[in-house]
N, C-alpha and C positions, 0 to 999 in steps of 0.2 A: 850372609847372613842375613834374615832379616830381623831389623829392629822395630821395636814397640815404640810407637811413635802415641802421645797424648797433646792434639790441638785444643787451649782454652780459648775460648770462644770460636769453637769449631762451628758456629751456625751462623756467623757475619760474614761478609764478602771475601776478605784476604782469609779467613781460616778455613771457609769450603775452597777456595784456591788451593790452598796449603794442605790438606786432605786429599783433593786430587792429585796432586803433584805427589806426593808420600806415595800413594795410593799405585800410582802409577810406578812409579820406581820400586815397585814392589816388596814396602815396609809395609807393617804392621799396625793401622790406625785406626784411634778411638778419637770421638771430640767430647768434650763438653760445654755444658753453656749456662749461664742462670735461667734461661730459658728451656721449656722441654723441645729436644734438639733429637726425637726418635725419629719424626719423618725426615730429616734432614739426616740425618745417618742412613736410613734407609735409601734414600734416593743415591747417596753418594756411596754404598755398599761399605761402611763402616761400622765399625763399634759404638758404644758408647759407654763414656768412665765418668770420672768427675776427680777434681784437683786433689779430694782425699785420696785418692789411689791412686797418686803418683808416684809412689815408690814403685809401684808394678810394671812402670815403663821404662826404657834406654833415653828416651827425648823427650821432653816438654815443651812446649811451642806456644809462647804467649801470644795472640791474634784479640788484642785488646786496646781498648784506650789510652792512650800515654800515659795521663794522671789516674790509671788503676793499677800500671804496673807494680809497682811501690807494694800497694795493699795487697795484691794478689800475691805475689812475690812474697811477701812475709806468710800467708797464708799456706803456702805451698810447701815455702823450704824446708819444713820439720817434716816432711813425708817422702822427699828425695832421697833414693839411694845412692850409696858413695860409686862414681865412676859414670855418674848418669850425664845427662846435657839438659841446661835451662838458657832457650832462645826466644827472644821476639822479633817482630816484625814490626816495628813501631818506625815513623819518619822521623825522629832525634833517637839520640845513641845515648849523650854524657848522662842522662838522668839515671835513664831504664837499664844504662849498663852497670851504673852505681849503687842502685837497687836491688837488680839480679845477684852481684857479687856480694852484696853486703848482706842481703839475709839468708843468701846458704851457704853449706860449708865448704872448708877448701876441697875437699875430695868431690863437689859437686863441678862439671867444668860449665863456662857460661859463654854463649857466643852474641853478638847482633847481627843482625839480619834486615838490610831495608830491600826489598823490592820496588824498582823504580816502574812503575805502573801499576793499574789497577785489576781487580781480581777479574775482569769481564778478559784477561788474557790465559790459553789455553795454553801455544804452544808460543815457550820460551825462547824458541831462537832468533836470537839480533836484540833481545832485552837484557838491559841489565839488572843484579842485584847487588847490593854492597854486603858485605862481610865485614863485623870490627869483633876479633879475636878477644877475648882478654889474654891476661897473662896464663891462666890458667886455664886454657884450651889447647891441650897437646893431640890428646887423643882424637877428637872430635873434627876438630878445625878442618883434616881432610878428608874426613868421610862426608861432613854437607858439603865443603867444597866440591868434591867428585858428583854428588849429587847434582847440585843444579848446572855444574858443567856439562854431566852427560845428558840432565834436559835441556841443554841446548843454549842457557844463558851466557851473558857477559860477565863475568866476574872482577868487582874491584875488591880490594882489600886497603881498610886504611885504619883510623883510629877513630875514636870517638868524637874527640875536639876538631881532626879534621874533616869528619862527617858532617858534624851540625854547623862549620863555619860556611862549608860548600853549599848546603843545603838550606842555609839560609838565603842564598840567591836563586839557584836552582828554583825550589820550591817555595820559601818565604813570601820572597820578593816577587816573584811570578804571579801568585795565587791574591799577593794583595794589589798588586794591578789590575787582573781581572778584576778581582770584586769592588776593588776603587771605581773603575769605568761602568761595573753594572748599578752602583750605589747612581753614580751621576747619570745615567741614562735616566732613574728614577727621580732624580730629582730634576733633571729637564721637564720630566711630565710628559713626554711624547708616546706616541702609542709607537711599539716597534712595530707592528706590523706593517704601518704606513710608510716604512725606509725601506720594505722587500724592493717595489720595483725602481729604485734610485741605487742601491748598492750596490757597491763599486767590488771588486776581487778582494783587496785585501780589509774591506769592511765586514764582509760574507766571513770570510776563515775569521778574523778578531770577533767578530760578536757570536760565533760558532762555539769559539775556544772559550768565551767569554759565560756564555750558557752553560757550557759542559763543567767549568767548575761551580759556576752557580746551584748545579743540578744536585749536587755531591752534600754528604752529612758536612752543614757549617759546624759542627762542635769539633769535629776533626780539621777543620781549617783553622777553629778559634784556638784548638791546642798547639798546632804549629805556630801559629803567630807570636804564641805566647812561649817559644823558645827564647832565651836570652840574646843571642849570635842574629836572631831576625830585628831587634831593637833599630844597630847600626843601619843594618841595610836598607828599614822601613824609613829610618832616619833620614837619608840619603837621598831616597828616593823623592820625600817631599822637597828637601830643600833643591833638588832637582826643578821638580817643577814649579816652585818658588821662584827661579833664577829665572826660568823661562819666562812664565807670566809676566814677570818686572819687568823682561827684555821687551815684550808686544806690547805693553800698557804704556811702555815709553816712547815706544815708535822707534825704539835703537836698534833697527831690523838688521844692521851691520855687525853687533855683538849676537844677536841669536844666531847670524850663519857662521861665525867662529866658533860659538858654542855649539851648533852640529856640526862642526868640521873636526873639531876638537873630538867628539863623540865618535867621529864617524871612524877617526884614526885608530882611536881605544878601542874600538871594536874587532876592528882585522879583517878578514878578508869578506868585504861584502858584497862582492859580484858570487860568490859562490852561495851565500844565503839568499840572493836574490833567483838563482838559479835554483834551489832547494823550494822556496816557497812556490816559484812558477809552477814547478809539478806538484805541488799539494794544490795551488787551485785548478791546475788540470784536470786531474783525480776528482776533486770535487763535483766537477762538471761533467763528467763520464756519464755516471750513471743518466743525468738530465737527457744528454745527447741519444743515447741507447734508447730513452723514452719517445723521446721526440720521433725519432726512426722507427718505432717498434706499434705507430697505429695499426689497428685490425689486426693485431696480433693479442695472442692471449698471454698475459706475463700475472704471475704471483709475488706480492709484496707484503711486507710487514711494516705498519703503520702505526705511529706512536700512540700509545696508548690504548691498543687496541693488544687483547690476549694472543687471541690465533691470525695466521695469516690470511690474507684476501687474495684472491684472483678472477681474473675474467679479462673481459677484452678491452684494449686502449682505444676507446672513439674518438678522439681528439688531444692534442697536445701543441701548446702556445701558450705565448709568457713563463708567465712563473708558475702556472697549473695544470693539469690533468685529468681528463673523466675515464672513469671505468667501469665497466658495465659488467658488475657482477653477476651472479643467479639470483641474486635477491634485490640488488635494487641498484640505480647510478651513481657514484661516488666521483664528486667534484676535487683533488687532491692536489696538494703543494707537492712538490717535486722534494723540498727540505723535509717531508713531515713521513718519509716513503725511505724503504728499503728494498732495492730490487733483489728478489728471491730468484737462487737457482734452476735450473729445468727440473731436477730433484724434488726440488723443495715445491716447485708447482705440480707436481706430480703425489707429493705428499698432500699436500690442500687439497687437492679434489679427492683423492682417496677418503679422506675423513668426513667431505661435506657435497660433493656432487654426487646427483641423482643419477642412477647408472640402471641399465636394462641387458637382458643376457640376450645374446648371440651364438650359434649352433653352427659348429662347422667341420665336417666328416671330410679326413682326408686319406686316400692312400698313399700310403711311403714309399717309396722305394726300397727293395729288398735289403737289408742289412741298415736300412735307417735309422735314427734314434730320435724316437717321439720326442724323449725330454729334452732335446737340445730344439727341436720345433717350438714345443714350449717356451722356451727361454727366447727364441727369436721373437717369436709373438706378441710375450710380453713387454718388450721394448718399443713396440711400434705406440705412436700417440695415439692418446685414446684408449687404449686398453688399461683395466684396473688391474684384470686377475685374468688367469689363465687357468683352467684344468682340464684335461686329459683322461681319457679312459679307452679300454681297446674295444671296438665295437661285436656286442654280443649277437647282431641281428646276420652275421655271416662268420663262415669257417675261414677266413683268407685272415690271415695273422697280421697283416701290415696295415688295416684300416682301425682308425682310431678318430674320437669323435672327441673334437675341444668346445668345450664352453667358454665362451671370453663374458665375462663383463665388463660392458664399455659404458662409457659414460653419454648419457641419452641424447646432451647437447648438439653435438656431432657426431649420432650413430654410423648414419649412410657412409658418410667419410670415411670412419673410420673401418666400418668393413668392407670398403673395398680395398683401401691399402692393407687391410689382413689377406685378402684374396689376393690381391697383386704380388703380396710377398710370396705367397704358398704358391703361386704360380711362378716367379719368377725362381723359384729356388727346385723347380721341376715337378712337383709334385701333383695329381691328381687331384681334385676336390670331385666328388661323390653326389 
């Protein structure tokens, strides 16, 4: 059965993620938002509706800021039909669950959901989503649980209290540490770029995670910090910092060591943590090593702040930078500001922007050979953007075809040689 789903806040990051997921799972999806969502809905292939039409839907999902859930629940509750489901995607659960159950009638089921990842995740395999069912979520809980499970997610089921206590550490304290670190960088006043040449692996990863947190919605982080359970976690962190500072300022190295050893014992298996973080460090440098070893080859990159990918020949690579010779200009790039794209993405980038020229090849095929198959092979040769084939009208021989090849002009002679070598290698005659 295809259920009808309305996602309120569907134009936002998590709203879009939710719309794509439910659509992929064959639900009939519509979105609504305070702003015009027609273009967003069209790009997602979903419908447009509003909270006032909540009664037309089996499931209503609130993908909105935590501090608006109470008012939005109150607004849509009168329109929801008996037997339908109201669920949210917020990072806290106690107050949102109280709002949703408090405003809706007993015939409306309520379920809390918290994806433990961001909207950029398309494949949920290996990622976790927490479900917090209310006491009146009997029909819909197994349906939603099964939907997320089929999408590949790990499912954790808990109560609102337990969720918020754990998230106070997992999210609240973690975010606070990174935000405080970013603020400390600012207070010290150092130019962050001057540190890049001195970066240790741990500093580099820590700096990147700090930047990841700082790059996102500050209001969202403020609302997470406002959770009652975060207060104690944050307070304990500040006390821990003060204790360590006191030990160092007093010159009590032994006490500092004892504190560190105590924290290590409480942490548990630090050896596993070392191995796991070493893998992160190694993977973070894989792309840099590839670029260093690819001087003279053509590659494509996504660059921070640029809408379209760029491609070109890597001219030199050393230190923390490399030079890319694009069709329009030389780019001096940092390894950290680019993402290496795949071979297919390189072809796509060239297809959109690179100048082309047409080359023509007439081929006599072996009797019974398939011209479409040869066309398929030729199109996969590096430098070939497009191939068209037509039977030659200049001869009565049925096995002679003319192929029109669109090739990139920057290396057309090499491309044509590869085309001819391929045709001859397959045993065909070039006329």
